[in-house]
C-alpha positions in Angstrom: -19.5 -23.7 -17.5 -20.5 -21.0 -15.0 -19.2 -17.4 -15.1 -16.2 -17.0 -12.8 -13.6 -14.3 -12.1 -13.7 -11.2 -14.2 -14.5 -12.4 -17.7 -16.8 -14.9 -19.2 -15.5 -18.4 -18.4 -12.3 -16.9 -17.1 -10.5 -17.2 -13.8 -7.7 -14.8 -14.6 -7.1 -11.5 -12.9 -7.2 -8.4 -15.2 -4.1 -6.8 -16.7 -4.3 -3.1 -15.8 -2.7 0.1 -17.3 -2.7 3.1 -15.0 -2.3 6.4 -16.8 -1.5 9.5 -14.8 -0.5 13.2 -15.4 3.1 14.1 -14.5 2.2 16.8 -11.9 5.2 18.6 -10.3 3.9 18.3 -6.7 4.7 15.3 -4.7 1.2 14.3 -3.3 -0.1 12.7 -6.5 2.7 10.1 -6.4 1.8 9.1 -2.9 -1.8 8.6 -4.0 -0.6 6.6 -7.1 1.5 4.4 -4.8 -1.5 3.8 -2.7 -3.6 3.0 -5.8 -1.0 0.4 -7.0 -1.1 -1.2 -3.5 -4.8 -1.5 -3.9 -4.7 -3.0 -7.4 -1.8 -5.3 -6.7 -3.8 -8.2 -5.1 -6.6 -8.0 -7.6 -4.6 -7.7 -10.9 -2.4 -9.9 -13.0 0.0 -7.1 -14.0 0.0 -3.3 -13.7 1.6 -1.1 -16.4 2.1 2.5 -15.0 2.2 5.2 -17.7 3.2 8.7 -16.8 6.0 11.0 -15.8 8.1 11.2 -12.7 7.5 7.4 -12.2 10.6 7.2 -10.0 8.5 8.9 -7.3 6.0 5.9 -7.3 6.6 3.2 -4.7 6.5 -0.1 -6.6 9.4 -1.8 -5.0 7.3 -4.3 -3.1 5.4 -5.6 -6.2 6.8 -7.8 -9.0 3.6 -7.1 -11.0 4.3 -3.5 -11.8 6.1 -2.2 -14.9 6.6 1.6 -15.3 6.7 3.3 -18.7 8.0 6.8 -18.1 7.0 9.4 -20.8 10.0 11.6 -19.9 8.0 14.8 -19.2 7.4 16.6 -15.9 4.9 19.4 -15.7 5.9 22.7 -14.2 4.0 25.3 -12.2 2.9 28.4 -14.2 5.0 30.6 -12.0 8.2 28.6 -12.5 9.1 30.2 -15.8 9.4 33.9 -16.8 7.7 35.7 -18.5 4.4 34.2 -17.5 3.0 34.0 -21.1 6.1 31.8 -22.0 5.4 29.6 -19.1 1.7 29.2 -20.2 2.8 28.4 -23.8 5.2 25.8 -22.5 2.6 24.3 -20.2 0.2 23.9 -23.2 2.9 22.4 -25.3 3.7 19.9 -22.6 0.0 19.1 -22.3 -0.1 18.0 -25.9 3.2 16.1 -25.7 2.1 14.2 -22.5 -1.0 12.9 -24.3 1.0 12.0 -27.4 3.7 10.1 -25.5 1.2 8.4 -23.2 -0.8 7.3 -26.3 2.3 5.8 -27.8 3.0 3.8 -24.6 -0.6 2.5 -24.6 -0.1 1.3 -28.1 3.1 -0.4 -27.3 1.6 -2.0 -24.2 -1.7 -3.1 -25.8 -0.9 -6.9 -25.7 -0.3 -6.5 -21.9 -3.5 -4.8 -20.8 -7.3 -5.4 -20.5 -8.4 -2.2 -18.9 -7.0 1.3 -18.6 -7.5 3.2 -15.4 -7.0 7.0 -15.7 -6.0 8.2 -12.2 -5.1 11.8 -11.6 -4.7 12.0 -15.4 -7.0 15.0 -15.8 -6.7 17.4 -17.7 -4.4 15.6 -20.1 -5.8 12.2 -21.1 -8.3 12.9 -24.0 -6.0 11.5 -26.7 -5.0 8.4 -24.6 -8.7 7.8 -24.0 -9.4 7.9 -27.7 -6.5 5.5 -28.3 -7.9 3.2 -25.6 -11.2 3.1 -27.5 -9.5 2.4 -30.8 -7.5 -0.4 -29.1 -10.9 -1.8 -27.8 -9.7 -1.8 -24.2 -12.1 -0.9 -21.4 -11.5 2.4 -19.7 -12.2 3.9 -16.2 -11.5 7.3 -14.7 -11.2 7.6 -11.0 -12.5 11.2 -10.7 -10.4 13.0 -8.1 -11.2 16.6 -9.1 -13.8 18.9 -7.6 -15.6 21.8 -9.0 -12.9 24.4 -9.6 -13.8 28.1 -10.0 -10.6 29.5 -11.6 -10.8 30.5 -15.2 -8.2 28.1 -16.5 -10.0 25.1 -15.0 -13.2 26.1 -16.7 -11.4 26.0 -20.0 -10.0 22.5 -19.4 -13.4 21.4 -18.2 -14.9 22.0 -21.6 -13.5 18.5 -22.6 -15.3 16.8 -19.7 -18.5 15.9 -21.7 -16.3 14.2 -24.3 -14.3 12.3 -21.7 -17.3 11.1 -19.8 -19.0 10.0 -23.0 -16.0 8.0 -24.2 -15.3 6.3 -20.8 -16.7 2.9 -20.0 -16.8 3.5 -16.3 -16.7 6.6 -14.0 -15.7 6.2 -10.4 -16.1 9.4 -8.4 -13.7 9.5 -5.4 -16.8 10.3 -3.3 -20.5 10.4 -3.9 -20.6 14.1 -3.4 -18.8 14.6 -6.7 -21.7 13.1 -8.6 -23.9 16.1 -8.1 -21.0 18.6 -8.0 -19.7 17.6 -11.4 -23.1 16.8 -13.0 -22.4 13.1 -13.3 -26.1 12.1 -12.9 -26.5 12.1 -16.7 -23.9 9.3 -16.9 -25.5 7.2 -14.2 -25.3 4.0 -16.2 -21.5 4.3 -16.2 -21.1 5.1 -12.5 -19.0 2.7 -10.5 -18.3 2.3 -6.8 -16.4 5.2 -5.3 -12.7 5.1 -5.9 -11.8 6.5 -2.4 -8.3 5.7 -1.2 -7.4 4.2 2.2 -5.8 5.5 5.3 -2.8 3.6 6.7 -4.0 2.8 10.2 -0.5 1.8 11.2 0.6 5.4 10.8 -2.5 7.4 11.3 -4.0 6.5 14.7 -5.0 8.1 17.9 -2.3 8.3 20.6 -3.9 10.9 22.8 -7.6 11.4 23.7 -9.1 14.8 23.3 -9.4 15.2 27.1 -5.6 14.9 27.3 -4.9 17.6 24.6 -4.5 21.3 25.0 -6.8 23.8 23.3 -4.8 23.8 20.0 -6.6 24.6 16.8 -4.8 23.8 13.5 -4.6 24.1 9.7 -2.9 21.4 7.6 -2.6 21.9 3.9 -1.2 23.8 1.0 -1.0 27.6 1.7 -3.1 28.9 -1.2 -6.1 31.2 -1.2 -8.3 28.4 -2.4 -7.4 26.3 0.6 -8.7 29.1 2.9 -5.5 29.8 4.7 -6.1 33.6 4.5 -9.5 33.3 6.1 -8.1 31.0 8.8 -5.3 33.4 9.7 -7.7 36.3 9.9 -9.9 34.2 12.2 -7.1 33.6 14.7 -7.2 36.9 16.7 -11.0 36.7 16.7 -11.1 33.2 18.2 -8.2 34.0 20.6 -10.3 36.8 22.2 -12.8 34.2 23.4 -10.2 31.9 25.1 -7.0 33.0 26.7 -5.5 29.5 26.6 -6.1 29.0 22.9 -3.1 28.0 20.8 -2.7 27.5 17.0 -0.7 25.2 14.8 -0.3 25.7 11.0 1.3 22.9 9.0 2.1 23.3 5.3 3.8 25.3 2.6 2.8 27.1 -0.6 2.7 30.4 -2.4 1.4 32.2 0.6 3.9 30.9 3.1 5.7 34.2 3.5 2.5 36.1 4.0 1.4 33.6 6.7 4.7 33.8 8.4 4.5 37.6 8.5 1.0 37.7 9.8 1.5 35.1 12.5 4.7 36.8 13.7 2.7 40.0 14.0 -0.1 38.3 16.0 2.5 36.8 18.3 4.5 39.9 19.0 1.6 42.4 19.0 -1.1 40.3 20.7 0.8 37.5 22.4 -1.0 34.7 20.5 0.9 31.5 20.4 1.1 30.2 16.8 3.4 27.4 15.7 4.4 27.2 12.1 6.0 24.1 10.5 6.5 22.8 7.0 4.5 19.8 5.8 6.3 16.6 6.7 4.4 13.4 6.2 6.3 11.4 8.8 5.3 14.0 11.5 1.6 14.4 10.6 0.3 11.9 13.0 2.0 13.7 15.9 0.5 17.0 14.7 -3.0 15.6 14.4 -2.7 14.2 17.9 -1.8 17.7 19.3 -5.0 19.3 17.9 -8.3 19.7 19.6 -9.7 20.8 16.3 -8.6 20.9 12.7 -10.1 23.6 10.5 -10.4 23.0 6.7 -11.9 26.2 5.2 -11.3 25.1 1.6 -13.2 26.8 -1.2 -13.3 23.7 -3.3 -11.9 20.2 -3.0 -12.7 16.7 -4.2 -11.9 14.7 -1.1 -9.1 16.1 1.1 -6.9 13.3 2.5 -6.3 15.4 5.6 -9.9 14.8 6.5 -9.5 11.1 6.8 -6.1 11.3 8.3 -7.3 13.6 11.1 -10.4 11.5 11.7 -8.2 8.3 12.0 -6.3 10.2 14.8 -9.5 11.0 16.6 -9.2 14.7 15.8 -12.5 16.7 15.3 -12.8 18.6 12.0 -14.5 21.8 11.0 -14.7 22.0 7.2 -16.6 23.6 4.4 -19.3 21.3 2.8 -17.7 21.0 -0.6 -16.8 18.0 -2.8 -16.8 14.7 -0.9 -16.4 16.3 2.6 -20.1 15.9 3.5 -19.9 12.2 2.5 -17.8 11.6 5.7 -18.6 14.6 7.9 -22.1 15.0 9.3 -22.6 18.0 11.5 -22.2 17.1 15.2 -22.1 13.5 14.1 -18.6 12.8 12.7 -17.4 16.4 12.6 -18.7 20.0 12.0 -19.5 21.8 8.8 -18.6 25.5 8.2 -21.5 27.8 7.5 -19.2 30.3 5.8 -15.5 30.8 5.2 -15.7 34.4 6.6 -13.2 34.8 9.5 -15.9 35.9 11.9 -17.9 32.7 11.2 -14.8 30.5 11.5 -13.9 32.1 14.9 -17.4 31.8 16.2 -17.7 28.1 15.3 -14.2 27.3 16.8 -15.4 28.8 20.1 -18.7 26.8 19.9 -17.0 23.5 19.1 -14.3 23.8 21.8 -17.1 24.2 24.3 -19.2 21.4 22.9 -19.9 18.8 25.6 -20.0 15.9 23.3 -16.8 16.7 21.3 -15.2 13.4 22.4 -18.2 11.4 21.0 -17.9 13.2 17.7 -14.1 12.3 17.6 -14.8 8.7 18.4 -17.5 8.5 15.7 -15.1 9.9 13.1 -12.4 7.4 14.1 -14.8 4.5 13.8 -16.0 5.6 10.4 -12.5 5.5 9.0 -11.8 2.1 10.5 -15.0 0.7 8.9 -14.9 2.3 5.4 -11.4 3.5 4.6 -9.0 0.7 5.4 -6.9 -0.9 2.7 -9.1 -4.0 2.7 -12.2 -1.9 2.1 -10.5 -0.1 -0.8 -9.4 -3.4 -2.4 -13.0 -4.6 -2.2 -14.3 -1.4 -3.8 -11.8 -1.6 -6.7 -12.4 -5.3 -7.2 -16.1 -4.6 -7.6 -15.4 -1.7 -9.9 -13.2 -3.8 -12.2 -15.7 -6.7 -12.3 -18.5 -4.3 -13.4 -16.5 -2.9 -16.3 -15.0 -6.2 -17.4 -18.1 -8.3 -16.9 -18.4 -9.4 -20.6 -14.7 -9.4 -21.4 -12.8 -12.6 -22.1 -9.6 -12.6 -20.1 -6.7 -15.0 -20.6 -7.1 -18.1 -18.5 -4.4 -19.0 -16.0 
């Protein structure tokens, strides 16, 4: 009998466990919901193991079972004193792995492969248990090269994780070099990039119809480059009297950003609009912008890049993580030479005067439609699972 489906002589779809880390922020659960919608048509059942599972949208699928471990991680600044917060964080880190491992053991008759998605840095023990249970394992790598000290500590476990995994799916090709994954080339799978909902994120206004508005969309932290962007505003405004700015987001630096922007408005008359991050309104914000600036210091694969591209909005971004995988300079966007405010301002001026800016925006929009639709994501994950489960006998229907 010829080989069909996922396993040898099997026509069944795989039974998948998805293990995640119970981050406090909301965005991981949006991504988890998207992952489940990708896996749903190519799986028999999906067992989701993690915390805060009530945030995951599984209402539309009868295939999904959630096993909540009852732990939610906190930000280090949430508890005082800070050393107590750090101790509690580490304690939770151990408990998360312990409880996730127990749920994997309980679910072992229901799964063929375990997908670790946004589970770093807390899935070493569950991965060991997966190996002992003789289940296949995949990590969809969604992290970039962090530079803060604590991340370096957690990254010490990466060689162990990558050695134990059966398959490694970087969210973008750029992460292969950035994380040194070349040595695990035999385990590398198709990129686990997500998709963009083209019903929500779409162009409603061409660039020629938009005012000269330059924006920032993202979490207000130093690593995201918000400080550099704010300092670049008065420098760029000197070159164009009609230039306006839009900042969308929230975070630890929100108060500082508000103070600085109010000062620029009252002292220099620069028009700056500040608004909190609201997903339902993002499409409208992207369609207001003539240019989106993403001066991030490090990132795996910012969702805002694809969202803006789908809306026909040109992007100026630092060439980190997976950004160069989708942005080619003057092709589908523009790459920052430096995050220095002077450089950001100079490139903003150059781009707004670029004669072929509409062509760049159209190229970016087309790329998203070709490679980052839901159907394209399903095809990537289908291929990924088949490669890992090639020699696994699955139950026949």
